[in-house]
N, C-alpha and C positions, 0 to 999 in steps of 0.2 A: 365560657359563653361569649358569643360575639355581641358587639354593641347593638347590631340590628336585631338579634334575638331578644336582647334585654328590653329593647324599646317597643317591640311588636305589640304588647298588650296596651300600650298607651299611645300608639301611633295616631289614633283618632282624636286625641286631645289637642294636638299641635299640627297645624297645617304644614305640610312638607317636612315633617320630622325626619323622614328617611333622607331627604336632600341635605339637611343639616348634619346628619350622621356621616354622610359621604364627604362633606366638606371637612369636618374635624378629623376623620380618618386619613384623608389625603394630607392634612397638615401635620400628622404625627406618624409618619411611616417608619421612622427609626428612633423611637424614644431613647434618650440617653440615661434615663433614670432606672433602667432595669424593668420597666413595665412593658407589657405587650401593647401592641397598637390599639387594641380594643379597650384595654384598661386606661391608657393615656387619653383616649378619645372620650371615655366616660366622664372624665374630669373636665375636659375641654368643652364638651357639649353642655355641661351643667352651667358653666359661666358664660355661655354664648348669649349675647343680647339680641333679642328679636321682638322688641316692643312688648306688648302685653302677653304675647304667647311664648316668652322665653321659658325654656324647660324649667329653670330653677323657680320661676314664679308659680307655675302650675303644680310642680312637685311639692313645693313648700306649702301651698294652699291645701293640698291633700294631707300633708303631715299635720298642719295646724288644726285641721278638722278633728283630729283624734278619732276619726271614724274609720274602722278597719275596712269597711266596704269601699271607701274612697282611696285608702292607702294600698289595698291589695293589688290593684293593677300595676303598681309601681314596684312590687317585690323583686322582680327579676332585675330591673335596673338598680334598685337599692342594693341588692346582693353584689352585683358587679362593682358598683361605686364604692361600697364599704370595703369590699375585698381589696380594691385598688388602694384606698386610703391607708389601710392597715399595712400595705407593703412599703409605704413611704416612711422616712425617718420621723420619729417622734420629736416634738418640740416642747421644751419646758421654759416658760417665761411669760412675759406680758404680751398679749396680742390686742390689736385694736380693730374696731368695727365701725364703719361710718354709718350714721343713722340720720334719718330725716326728722325725727322727733325726740324729745327728751323722755326716756323711759325710767329715769332714776326713781321716780315716786312709786313705780309698780313693783320694785324689788327692795326687800329689806336685807341689809348687810347681815351675813351669818346664816341666812336661811337658804335652803337648797331649792332650786327651781329646775323644771324641765323646759328646755328650749326646743320647741317642737318644729324646728326648721334646720336645714343645713345652711350655714352662713360662711361666707368667705371672710377671712381676717388677714391682718398684716402685722408684722412685728416692727414696722416702720411707721411711727406716728404721723409723719408728714404725708404718707400715702392715704391714710384713713381720712384726713382732713379734706382731701380732694373730693371724696365721695359723701361727705357729710354736710348737711345744711344746718345741723345743730352742732355748735362748737362751744 
């Protein structure tokens, strides 16, 4: 499935989403990681910053709602995105995530929790500190 096809059901959520798709596809014409252009672009567009209308913000808001009616329009993109991620090498180890607030009181050690978003992480602690106002 092409990136454009995957984004068609959610095109009305983000102004000029097709333009953003064209930009990321242009930037990944020959992915070196064995992914197709559309697969690589599905990751790139997820992380693209566009103020309040960034794809990751709207996508994660739908996921956090836990409402299938809000998540359903994202199924095509989610399938492309998850298929792409599963093609990348696995990583075992500690990863870091920059946060704007302290969430430690919301989670009990040893309990299992569902994180209803897709979040970027890093294995380099110095990188997460650049994105965190809570240290």
